N, C-alpha and C positions, 0 to 999 in steps of 0.2 A: 757742567754735566760730566765732562770727562774726568775732572779731578774733584768730584764731590767727596771722594774718599781717597786717602793715601795709605797704602798698605805696604808692609814689609813681608815678602814671601820668600820661601826657600826654593832653590832651583830644583827642578825635576830631573830625573835620570834621562840621559841621552839614549835615543834608540832610533833605528831606521825603520821606515814603513814602506812596505812594498806597494808599488803603484797599482791602482785599480783600473778596470776597464773604463772607457770614456763614459762620463756621466752627462748631465745636461749642459745648458749654456751657463756662462758666467759674465754678468754685466758688472760695471763698476760705477760708483757714485762718489761725489764729494759732499761732505757735510758743510753747510753754509750757516754760520751763526747770524743772528739778526742784525748785528752791527757790521757785518762784512761787506754788504753791498753798498758801494759808493752812492751818495745822494745825487751826484751828477750823472745824467743818463749816459753820456759818452764814456765816462770812467767805468760805469756799471757794465757797459757793453764789453769793454776791455777785460773786466773781471770775469765775465762769463765765457769769453773767448779763451781765456787762460785755462779755465776749467776744461773746456773742450780739448785743449792741448794735452791734458792728462790721459786722454782716451776714455774718460768717463762719458756715459750717455745719460746720466741722471744727477740730480742734486737733491739732498735732503734739506728741506726748508722747515724750520720750526716756526709754528704760528701760535701765538698766545691768545687763547680764548679770552683771558682776562683783559687783554689790550683791545680786543675787538668789541667786546660786550660793554654795556653801560656799567659804571661803577656801582650805581644803585638802580634798582628796578623802577622804571617809569610807571606811572599809573596805566598808561596805554602802551603795552609792549607785546609784540608778536614774535616770540623767540624763534619760530620756525620760518619766518619770512626774511629772506636775505635782503629785501628792500626796506626793512624797517629802519627808520632814520636814527634810531638809538645805536645802531651798529656802526663801527668805524672800520672799514675794510681797506684802508689806504695801503698798509704794508703788504698784506697778502696779494692784493690786486697787482701791485707793482712787481713784487718778487716773482710771482707765478708768471706774469706776462713776459718779463725779461728772460726768465728761464726758457720758456717755450720759444720765444723769438730767436734765441740763440741755439736752438736745436737740442735742448736738454729737457728730459722728462722730470717734472717736479714730483717729489715724494713728500707730501705735506704731512707734517707731524703736529698734531693737536695736543697742547699741554696747557697747564696753568688755569685752573678754574677760578672764576670770580668769587668773591667772598659770599655772595648770595647763593652760589651754587655749591657751597661747601668747602671752598679752598682746597686743602689737602684731603679732606673727607668728601670726595666728589659725589655729587648727586647724579646717579646714572640717568634718571628721567630728564634732568636738565641737560645733560650731555647729549642725550638722544635728540632733544629739540634743537640744540645747536648744530648737531650733525645734519639734520634736515636742511637748516639754513645754509651751511657752508657748502655742502655737496650740491645743493640746488644752485647756488651762485656759480659754481664752476662745473656745471653739467654740460657746457658747450653751447647752450642756447639762451643764456641769460645776459642781456644787455651787451652783447658782443664780447663778453669775457671768455677766456679759453677754457678748455676741458681739463680737469684733473681726474685721473683714474686711481691713483694710489694714495690711500689715507692711513696714517699711522696714529695709533692711540697711545698717547702719553709718552713719557721718557723714564726709563729705569723705575718702573712702578714697584719693584721689590725693595726700594730704598725709602725710608721715612721722610727724607728731604723732599720727596716728590708726592708720596701718597702715604697718609698716616690716619690711624695707627696701622701698624703691620701685624702685630700679634696681640691677642687677648687670651690669656691663659695658655692653652695649648693649641688654640685655633689661629690659623693664618687668615685673619679677617681682612688683611690687605688683598690677598689673592681672591677671596670671595667677592670683595667689592670690585676688584679689577675685572673679574669675569662679568659682573653686571654692567660695568662701564663698556666693555667691549661689545657685549650683546646689544646694548642700547644703541651704541654708535653704528654697529654693523647692520642692525635691522633697519635703521633709518637710511644709511648710505645705500644699501641694496634696494630699498624701496624707491629711492630717487632714480638710480640706474643699476640694473642688475649686474652690469659688467664692472661696477666699481670694485676695487680690490682693497680689502681692509687688512692692515698689518698690525698684529698684536705682539705683545712681549716687550721688545726693546729693553731687555733686562740687563741690569748691571752685572758684571762678571763675578763679584765676590760677596761672600757673607760678610756683613759688617755689623758688629755688636749684636743686637737681637734681630736685626733684619735678615730675612731668609736669603740663602744663596739662590742663584738663578734656576737651577734644576729643581730644587725644593719648591720654589715659588711656581715654576712652570707645571710641575706635577699637581700642585694644589689647584691651580687655575683649570687645568685640563681634566680634573676629576669629575667635572660636570659639563653639561652641554655648553659649548662655546662657539660662537659664530665668527669666523674670520677666514682669511684666505692665505695668509703668510704669517709665520712666526719669526721674530727677529731677536738676535742676541748681540751683546757687546763683549766679545771674547778677549779683552785686554790680557796681556801675557807677560809674565816676569822673566821671559827668556825668549828663545827662538820659536819657530813655527811648529816644532814637535813637542813643545813644552806643555806639561799638564799643570793645572791648578793644584794647590796643596790639598784643599778640601774636596771631598767627593761630590758635594752639591754645587761646586763652583764650575765655571766654564771659561777656560782659556783656549787658545787655538787647538791644542792637542786634544781637547775634550769635545770638539764639535760633533764627532760621531755619536756621543752620548745624547746631545740635544736632538740630533736627527732621529735616533732610535726612539726617544721618548715621544717625539712628535708623531712618528710613524705608528707607534703603538696606540696613541690616542685616536688617530685617524681610523685604524683598523677596528677599534672599539666603538667607532661611530660617535665619539664625543666631540669631534670637530665638524661643524656644519659649514660646508662650502660647496659651490658648484664647480670648483676648479681643483686641479691637483694642488695640494697644499705645499707651499714652498718654505724653505728656510733661508733667511737673509742675515747678513751682518750689516747692521745699520750704524755702527760706530766702531772704529778701530784705528790704532796708530802706535808708533813708537816715537818718542822724542829722539832727535838726532844729536850727535856730538861731532862738531859744534852745531848749534850754539849752546846746548845744554850740557854742562860738564858731566852729568850723570846719564846722558843719553847713550844711544847705540852709535858706535863709529860709522861714519858715512858709508864706507864700502860694505861693511857687514850689514848695515841696515838695508841697502839695496838688495843684497842676496836674500835676506830674511823676507823682504816684501815679495819678491818673486816666488819664494817657496810658500809664503803664507797664502797667496792667491791659489797656488796649486793645491795645498792641503785643504783649503776651504772648499774648492771645487770638488775635490775628491770626496769630501764629507757631504756633498749634496747642496752646498750653498750656491744660490743663483744670482745673488746681488751682494757686492762687497763695497762698503762705504768707508772712505778714508777721512780722518779728522786731522788736519785741516788742509786747505789749499796752500796757505802761506803762513810762516811763523808769525805769531803775534808780537807786539812790541816787547822789548827786553824786560819790562816790568811785569809781564804776564807769564804764567806758568806754561802756556801753550807753545811749545817749540817743536811741533810735530808736522809742520807743513811740508809739502812736496817742493816748495820754493822757500828760500831764505827771505828774510824781511826785505832785502834790497831787490828782490825779484829774480835773483839767480837760481837756476834749477839745481836741486840736489840730485845725486845719483839715484835716489829712490824714485824720482819721477820717471826715469826710463823703465825701472822695474815695474812700477804700477801701470804704466802705459802699455808695456809689452812684456808681460811676465813670461819667464822661460826657466825650466829646470832640466837638469840632466842627472839621472840617478844611476850610478854605476853598480854593476854586479861583476862577477869574475869573468864572464864571457860576453857581456852585452851592456848597452847603455839605453835606459828608457828616457826618452825626451818628451816633454810636454810644453805647450805654450798656447797663448791666446793673443791674437793680433790686436792692435789698438782699436778700440771701439767694437771689437768683435766682427771685423769685416772679413769677407771671404778673400783668401789670397793664397799664394804659393810661398811656402817658407823654405828657405835654404838653410840647412843645418851645417854648421862649421865647427871645426876643432882647431885650437891653437897649436901650431907646429913651429917651434922656434919663435921667431918674432912675427910670423905671418899667420893668416887664417886659411884653412884648406877645407873645401866643401866635402862633406861625407854623405849627405842625403838631401833629397828635395821632397817636401811633403805638402800636399794640398790640405787646406783647412776644411772643416765641415761648414755648414751654413751659418754658424755663429762664431766663426773665427778660431776654433780650437783645433789643434793638431796634436797627435801623440803617436808614438811608434817605439817599439823595442828594436834597437839597431844592433846587429851582430858585430860589435866592436870590442876588442880587448885593448883598453886604454889604461894608462897609469893613473893612480889617484891624484897625481899632481897636475893632470891635464885640465883644460878649460874648454867649454863649448858655448856656442851662442846660436841664435836664430836671426835670420835677416829676411826682410821682405823688401819690396821695391821702394817703400818710403820710410824705412827705418830699420833699426836692429835692436836686439835685446841687450841686456848687460851680459858680460862673460860670467857664466855660472861654473863654479868649481866642481869637479867630480869627487873631490873630498868634501863631503857635505859641510856647509857652514857650521861653526861650533854653536852649541847651545849653552850660553853663559847667562848668569843671573844679571838682570837689570831691574830697576824699579819700573813697573809698568807705566808709570806716569812721570818718569824722569825726576827732576828735582822740584 
């Protein structure tokens, strides 16, 4: 999914962004691929506990409809019934149960239609029937299975590799079909439990060949009535956290305010149907690190970028940020974006993801922002590096979701560093000279 496309992008111009007033909460999640969970239960428990070490409170779990459903339709098949014996729920039952048992909220992503439901040309009515089955199975009262609240519809539906066709003449038929899919799933999920939360979008960041960019696709989907509660994006970036995508219809980290504005406009126009304040999420993002990827981001710079990325996302109104992946894949794989190396050793980016902190300098003050691990309420001690030691300059109480921010009347040189510390940990040292925005391939090598 992450490397479905490999692009060469030009670096965007560097610029500084002034901090905004405090927005809402920011939770973090880890993307879990289907093969990541060990088959041994004890090892699986260790795996999920390591996710907890990242400060994440949720996991994105991809669930293949094709793998659960029968390959061919039986004569007697009740697609809305989660107890129908033609269904195979082995993987989602285990993955969801292990997530919840280890204190993590499952964000369940439905993808991959069976051939009889259209494959890449997905049948919205069939998806709606499956939605009834899967949300009923995990409604909290079915055969002792746990409750799932968050349901994601597809992955990167603006790419032909996942949903096709995308374009017919001048019509974005993929966006029209996707709107029907979202409405079918959301209607069924909300009928099972009104408090189910449906996540739409999960759009790929870039225009690829004739496939539409995420903002163009988003605008087309939201041109009609669409029922969902959260819109999600994958803002992979060919530079640092302030970097913009080259094309105006694409979304990198620097373009998150565009996605937020487009979503807000659709809500104001009453084209989004939801009984909740509509949220913006990041459901997949990362940079490869160097090492092990020779074309990745150097470890120290990556940590600084991760801290700032979480701040910029929060500032743009993102309330959930998902990292891909927990641990680097084997050396033969292109996925070298873990918060841990393959041998289990933590990267500096782990500290930044667990406890993001930034310090933005002006001529007479420094604006500091941070979020405690897991969003816990705490008192944060703000320190600056002086010589070879750290000296306290402020003490800030977080709000109820672990976020603290303050403009401190400090005149400090650009060469200075600051950090935040709480009783059970500290952030990375963040430079007052903002980390450089340099070009990298968004997917490493």
